[in-house]
C-alpha positions as CSV (number, residue, x, y, z in Angstrom):
1,X,0.0,0.1,0.2
2,X,3.0,2.3,0.7
3,X,4.4,1.8,-2.4
4,X,0.9,2.4,-4.2
5,X,0.9,5.9,-2.5
6,X,4.4,6.9,-3.4
7,X,3.8,5.8,-7.2
8,X,0.5,8.1,-6.9
9,X,2.4,10.9,-5.7
10,X,5.0,11.1,-8.0
11,X,2.6,10.8,-10.5
12,X,1.0,13.7,-9.2
13,X,4.2,15.7,-8.9
14,X,5.2,15.2,-12.4
15,X,1.7,16.3,-13.9
16,X,1.7,19.4,-12.0
17,X,5.0,20.3,-13.3
18,X,4.1,19.9,-17.0
19,X,0.9,21.4,-17.0
20,X,1.8,24.7,-16.3
21,X,3.8,25.0,-19.8
22,X,1.0,25.3,-22.1
23,X,-1.9,26.0,-19.5
24,X,-3.1,29.0,-21.4
25,X,-5.3,28.6,-24.5
26,X,-3.5,31.7,-26.0
27,X,-0.2,30.4,-25.6
28,X,-1.5,27.4,-27.7
29,X,-3.1,30.0,-30.3
30,X,0.6,31.8,-30.3
31,X,2.5,28.4,-31.1
32,X,-0.1,27.4,-33.7
33,X,0.3,30.7,-35.6
34,X,4.3,30.0,-35.8
35,X,3.1,26.4,-37.3
36,X,1.1,25.1,-39.8
37,X,-1.3,24.2,-36.7
38,X,-2.2,21.2,-34.5
39,X,-4.1,18.1,-34.8
40,X,-6.5,16.6,-31.8
41,X,-6.6,13.0,-31.7
42,X,-8.5,10.8,-29.2
43,X,-11.0,8.1,-28.1
44,X,-14.9,8.7,-28.7
45,X,-16.3,10.9,-26.0
46,X,-12.9,12.5,-24.6
47,X,-13.8,15.9,-25.4
48,X,-12.3,16.6,-29.1
49,X,-15.0,19.1,-30.1
50,X,-15.2,20.5,-27.0
51,X,-11.7,21.1,-26.6
52,X,-11.7,22.6,-30.5
53,X,-14.5,25.2,-29.2
54,X,-12.4,26.4,-26.5
55,X,-9.5,27.1,-28.9
56,X,-11.8,28.6,-31.6
57,X,-13.6,30.7,-28.9
58,X,-10.2,32.2,-27.8
59,X,-9.1,32.7,-31.5
60,X,-12.3,34.8,-32.4
61,X,-11.3,37.2,-30.0
62,X,-8.3,38.4,-32.2
63,X,-9.4,40.8,-34.6
64,X,-6.6,39.8,-37.1
65,X,-8.0,36.2,-37.1
66,X,-10.9,34.5,-38.9
67,X,-12.2,31.2,-38.1
68,X,-13.7,28.9,-40.5
69,X,-15.4,25.4,-39.0
70,X,-16.4,22.7,-41.7
71,X,-17.9,19.9,-39.8
72,X,-20.0,17.0,-41.3
73,X,-21.3,16.6,-37.5
74,X,-24.4,18.6,-36.0
75,X,-22.0,18.9,-32.9
76,X,-20.9,22.3,-33.6
77,X,-24.2,23.9,-34.4
78,X,-25.8,22.3,-31.4
79,X,-23.3,22.8,-28.8
80,X,-20.7,25.5,-29.8
81,X,-22.8,28.5,-29.2
82,X,-23.1,32.0,-31.1
83,X,-21.6,31.8,-34.9
84,X,-22.9,32.4,-38.2
85,X,-23.7,28.8,-39.7
86,X,-24.0,27.9,-43.3
87,X,-25.9,24.2,-44.0
88,X,-24.0,22.9,-47.3
89,X,-26.0,20.5,-49.2
90,X,-29.6,21.4,-48.8
91,X,-32.4,22.4,-51.3
92,X,-31.0,25.7,-50.6
93,X,-27.7,25.6,-50.8
94,X,-25.8,22.9,-52.5
95,X,-22.8,23.8,-54.3
96,X,-21.1,20.4,-55.2
97,X,-23.0,18.4,-57.8
98,X,-22.4,14.9,-59.3
99,X,-21.1,14.7,-63.0
100,X,-23.0,12.2,-65.0
101,X,-20.2,10.3,-66.7
102,X,-19.5,6.6,-67.0
103,X,-15.5,5.7,-68.0
104,X,-15.1,2.5,-70.1
105,X,-11.3,1.3,-70.0
106,X,-9.7,-1.6,-71.3
107,X,-8.1,-4.0,-69.4
108,X,-4.6,-5.2,-70.5
109,X,-3.6,-8.6,-70.8
110,X,-7.1,-9.8,-70.7
111,X,-8.8,-10.2,-74.1
112,X,-12.4,-8.9,-74.5
113,X,-12.4,-7.9,-71.3
114,X,-13.2,-3.8,-70.2
115,X,-12.9,-2.0,-67.0
116,X,-16.2,0.1,-66.3
117,X,-15.5,2.9,-63.6
118,X,-18.8,3.6,-61.9
119,X,-17.3,5.7,-58.7
120,X,-19.5,9.1,-58.5
121,X,-17.7,12.3,-59.6
122,X,-18.5,15.5,-58.1
123,X,-17.8,19.2,-59.3
124,X,-18.2,22.4,-57.7
125,X,-21.1,24.9,-59.3
126,X,-19.8,28.5,-59.0
127,X,-21.8,30.3,-56.3
128,X,-21.5,34.0,-56.1
129,X,-22.9,34.1,-52.6
130,X,-20.5,31.8,-51.4
131,X,-17.5,33.6,-52.9
132,X,-18.9,37.1,-51.1
133,X,-19.3,35.3,-47.9
134,X,-15.7,34.4,-47.8
135,X,-14.6,37.7,-49.0
136,X,-16.3,39.3,-45.7
137,X,-13.9,37.7,-43.5
138,X,-16.2,36.8,-41.2
139,X,-15.9,33.7,-39.2
140,X,-18.2,30.8,-40.6
141,X,-19.3,27.6,-39.5
142,X,-20.2,25.2,-42.5
143,X,-22.2,22.2,-41.5
144,X,-21.7,20.0,-44.4
145,X,-24.8,17.5,-44.7
146,X,-23.4,15.5,-47.5
147,X,-22.6,11.6,-46.5
148,X,-20.2,10.8,-49.1
149,X,-16.5,11.4,-48.1
150,X,-15.4,12.6,-51.6
151,X,-18.2,14.9,-51.7
152,X,-17.2,16.5,-48.5
153,X,-13.3,16.5,-49.7
154,X,-14.7,18.6,-52.8
155,X,-16.4,21.2,-50.8
156,X,-13.5,21.6,-48.1
157,X,-11.2,21.7,-51.1
158,X,-13.0,24.4,-52.8
159,X,-13.0,26.4,-49.7
160,X,-9.6,26.1,-49.0
161,X,-8.6,27.2,-52.2
162,X,-10.8,30.3,-52.1
163,X,-9.1,31.2,-49.0
164,X,-5.7,30.6,-50.2
165,X,-6.1,32.6,-53.3
166,X,-7.5,35.3,-51.7
167,X,-4.9,35.5,-49.0
168,X,-2.3,35.2,-51.7
169,X,-3.3,38.1,-53.6
170,X,-3.5,40.2,-49.9
171,X,0.2,39.1,-49.2
172,X,1.3,40.1,-52.6
173,X,-0.2,43.4,-52.6
174,X,1.3,44.1,-49.0
175,X,4.0,42.1,-47.5
176,X,3.1,43.2,-44.2
177,X,-0.2,41.7,-44.2
178,X,-1.1,40.2,-40.9
179,X,-4.5,38.7,-41.2
180,X,-4.6,35.0,-40.4
181,X,-6.9,32.3,-41.3
182,X,-7.5,29.0,-38.6
183,X,-9.4,26.5,-40.7
184,X,-10.9,23.8,-38.1
185,X,-11.6,20.4,-39.9
186,X,-13.7,18.2,-38.0
187,X,-13.4,14.2,-39.2
188,X,-10.5,15.6,-41.3
189,X,-9.8,12.2,-42.5
190,X,-12.6,12.8,-44.9
191,X,-10.2,15.3,-47.0
192,X,-6.8,14.2,-45.6
193,X,-7.2,10.4,-45.0
194,X,-4.6,7.7,-45.3
195,X,-5.9,6.5,-48.9
196,X,-7.8,9.7,-50.2
197,X,-4.9,11.7,-50.3
198,X,-3.0,9.4,-53.0
199,X,-5.9,10.1,-55.5
200,X,-5.3,12.7,-58.5
201,X,-7.6,15.1,-57.1
202,X,-5.6,15.7,-53.8
203,X,-2.2,17.0,-55.7
204,X,-3.6,20.6,-55.5
205,X,-5.0,19.9,-52.2
206,X,-2.0,19.0,-50.7
207,X,0.3,21.9,-52.4
208,X,-2.1,24.0,-50.6
209,X,-1.9,22.4,-47.6
210,X,1.8,22.5,-47.0
211,X,2.2,26.2,-48.5
212,X,-0.8,27.7,-46.4
213,X,1.3,29.3,-43.5
214,X,4.4,30.4,-45.6
215,X,2.3,31.8,-48.6
216,X,-1.3,32.4,-47.1
217,X,-1.3,32.8,-43.2
218,X,-3.5,29.8,-43.1
219,X,-3.4,27.3,-40.1
220,X,-5.3,24.2,-39.3
221,X,-6.9,22.3,-36.2
222,X,-7.6,18.7,-37.5
223,X,-10.0,16.7,-35.3
224,X,-10.3,12.6,-35.6
225,X,-10.4,9.5,-33.7
226,X,-7.7,7.6,-35.0
227,X,-4.1,8.6,-36.5
228,X,-4.0,5.5,-38.4
229,X,-7.0,7.2,-40.7
230,X,-4.9,10.3,-41.0
231,X,-2.5,10.5,-43.8
232,X,1.1,10.5,-42.4
233,X,1.6,13.5,-44.8
234,X,-0.5,15.3,-42.8
235,X,0.5,14.2,-39.3
236,X,4.0,15.2,-39.9
237,X,2.9,18.7,-40.4
238,X,0.9,19.3,-37.8
239,X,1.6,19.1,-34.0
240,X,-0.3,16.5,-32.2
241,X,-2.6,17.2,-29.1
242,X,-3.1,14.0,-28.1
243,X,-6.0,12.5,-25.7
244,X,-7.0,9.3,-24.5
245,X,-5.8,6.6,-26.8
246,X,-6.0,2.7,-26.7
247,X,-6.1,1.7,-30.4
248,X,-3.1,-0.6,-31.2
249,X,-2.3,1.1,-34.7
250,X,-2.5,4.8,-33.3
251,X,-0.4,3.7,-30.4
252,X,2.2,2.3,-32.4
253,X,2.3,5.5,-34.9
254,X,2.6,7.5,-31.4
255,X,5.0,5.6,-29.7
256,X,7.3,6.2,-32.5
257,X,6.9,9.8,-32.0
258,X,7.5,9.7,-28.0
259,X,10.5,8.9,-26.6
260,X,9.6,9.2,-23.2
261,X,8.4,5.8,-21.7
262,X,6.3,7.4,-18.9
263,X,4.4,9.7,-21.5
264,X,3.5,6.6,-23.6
265,X,2.0,5.1,-20.7
266,X,-0.1,8.2,-19.6
267,X,-1.6,8.4,-23.0
268,X,-3.4,5.4,-22.4
269,X,-5.2,6.6,-19.1
270,X,-5.5,10.3,-19.7
271,X,-8.7,11.6,-17.9
272,X,-11.4,13.6,-19.8
273,X,-10.2,16.9,-21.2
274,X,-6.4,16.0,-20.4
275,X,-4.2,16.2,-23.5
276,X,-0.4,15.8,-24.2
277,X,0.9,18.5,-26.5
278,X,3.4,17.1,-28.3
279,X,5.7,20.4,-28.8
280,X,8.8,18.8,-29.6
281,X,10.4,20.1,-26.2
282,X,8.6,18.8,-22.9
283,X,5.8,17.4,-24.1
284,X,3.3,19.0,-21.5
285,X,0.0,17.7,-20.2
286,X,-2.9,20.0,-20.4
287,X,-6.2,20.1,-19.0
288,X,-8.3,22.2,-20.9
289,X,-11.3,24.1,-19.1
290,X,-15.0,22.8,-19.5
291,X,-16.8,24.6,-22.1
292,X,-19.4,26.8,-21.4
293,X,-22.1,27.5,-24.5
294,X,-22.6,31.3,-24.9
295,X,-25.6,32.3,-27.5
296,X,-27.0,30.6,-30.5
297,X,-26.2,30.2,-34.2
298,X,-27.0,32.3,-37.0
299,X,-28.2,30.9,-39.8
300,X,-27.2,32.0,-43.0
301,X,-28.6,31.2,-46.6
302,X,-28.7,32.5,-50.2
303,X,-31.7,34.3,-51.1
304,X,-33.8,32.1,-53.6
305,X,-35.2,34.1,-56.6
306,X,-38.7,34.9,-56.3
307,X,-40.7,32.2,-58.6
308,X,-43.4,34.4,-60.8
309,X,-46.5,33.6,-59.9
310,X,-48.9,31.8,-62.2
311,X,-51.8,33.8,-63.7
312,X,-55.2,32.6,-62.1
313,X,-58.5,32.9,-63.8
314,X,-61.4,34.1,-61.7
315,X,-63.5,31.5,-60.1
316,X,-66.7,30.6,-61.4
317,X,-68.6,32.7,-58.9
318,X,-66.6,35.2,-59.3
319,X,-66.9,35.1,-63.5
320,X,-70.8,35.1,-63.0
321,X,-70.7,38.0,-60.7
322,X,-68.2,39.9,-63.2
323,X,-70.7,39.1,-66.2
324,X,-73.9,40.2,-63.8
325,X,-72.5,43.5,-63.1
326,X,-70.8,44.3,-66.1
327,X,-67.1,44.3,-65.5
328,X,-66.0,41.5,-67.3
329,X,-64.5,43.7,-69.9
330,X,-62.9,46.1,-67.3
331,X,-61.4,42.7,-65.7
332,X,-60.4,41.5,-68.5
333,X,-58.6,44.9,-69.8
334,X,-56.8,45.0,-66.2
335,X,-55.4,41.3,-66.4
336,X,-54.0,41.4,-69.6
337,X,-51.9,38.0,-68.9
338,X,-54.9,36.2,-68.6
339,X,-56.4,37.0,-71.8
340,X,-53.9,38.3,-74.3
341,X,-54.2,34.9,-76.0
342,X,-58.0,34.6,-75.8
343,X,-58.6,38.6,-76.9
344,X,-59.3,39.1,-80.4
345,X,-57.1,42.0,-81.6
346,X,-59.5,44.5,-82.7
347,X,-58.2,48.4,-83.0
348,X,-61.8,49.6,-83.9
349,X,-62.7,51.9,-80.7
350,X,-66.3,51.4,-82.0
351,X,-66.2,47.6,-82.0
352,X,-64.6,47.8,-78.4
353,X,-67.6,49.7,-77.2
354,X,-70.2,47.7,-79.0
355,X,-68.4,44.7,-77.3
356,X,-68.4,46.3,-73.8
357,X,-72.1,47.1,-74.1
358,X,-73.1,43.7,-74.9
359,X,-71.1,42.4,-72.1
360,X,-72.8,44.5,-70.0
361,X,-76.6,43.3,-70.6
362,X,-77.9,40.6,-68.6
363,X,-79.5,37.9,-70.5
364,X,-81.8,35.9,-68.4
365,X,-83.5,34.0,-70.8
366,X,-84.1,30.4,-69.4
367,X,-84.9,27.1,-71.2
368,X,-85.8,23.8,-70.0
369,X,-84.6,22.1,-73.2
370,X,-87.8,22.3,-75.0
371,X,-87.6,23.4,-78.8
372,X,-91.4,24.3,-78.7
373,X,-90.6,27.8,-76.3
374,X,-89.2,29.0,-79.6
375,X,-91.7,28.1,-82.2
376,X,-90.5,28.6,-85.8
377,X,-92.9,30.0,-88.7
378,X,-95.0,27.4,-90.0
379,X,-95.6,28.8,-93.5
380,X,-91.8,28.9,-94.1
């Protein structure tokens, strides 16, 4: 029992010594500005998103920092608080559409065999409202409703490319330009996964990612559950903020990055909201305070063009009333869109007056279908 108490006290002392190094969120954000960014990795329920909430909330206090959050999950909209939110992939805003094409390729060394590529392909429909929104430099939350990982990647690539080009132009005009962007990628493996980064459509994305800090003042916070799902090309460029990790593959990758045996063991028993920041120096343990939600999201959506109303003819009762009161001609004249095709072209004013007079008379003649009511001359 005594030995166990000594070990607990030693662990507590070591933990308190390390926690003071990066206990301030401001210090972490300053560190992010000096590098490309960081990546949060932990088991489900450890508090990854809530930790990102705290970092984003602190970053938005900086007038020279714009935060763009892209999340396929609804947790940011439900739990973060006050931030302008755009829902992507709805009937009101759907910028990524499918390309209808089928690729047929011959298979080498196999006679009379072809390969039909049935993979879905996606393209961006240029959207002026989205581009104006990004140029406003306001912090935004994009809640991505797409379920296809490639489609999510296509949208995130469009956003990153637009911001990169905008920032690059600003820096070319003014070398002292100091405005920064912080891009938060929830479920980062959608765009920067182990296998997705090997495809041809990732060539431009990877170039933008690697040159973001130096050429465009762009930094990243990536959020994922397993390091093994995220491309090594990305992990090695971001500083890991590691929470509770139990997966064998992720532990194997982490242990190669951590020389300290005690830190390796600590990663497998970290309490909730406790993180180890692999800064390449002291690798401090950080406790993030519990996040408190403030305010509600503000929904943004493009204005839909007003659909022209289809002309409606008057009801039967109204038509009878117009005829009885002698106002049919005036009604037709006031609604030419209804009667243009029916109204005969007549430039003779006398015929118009005659038509109006005829329309104003009320014919109350009734018939029961008996032709004898209108006798004909028998002599004829």
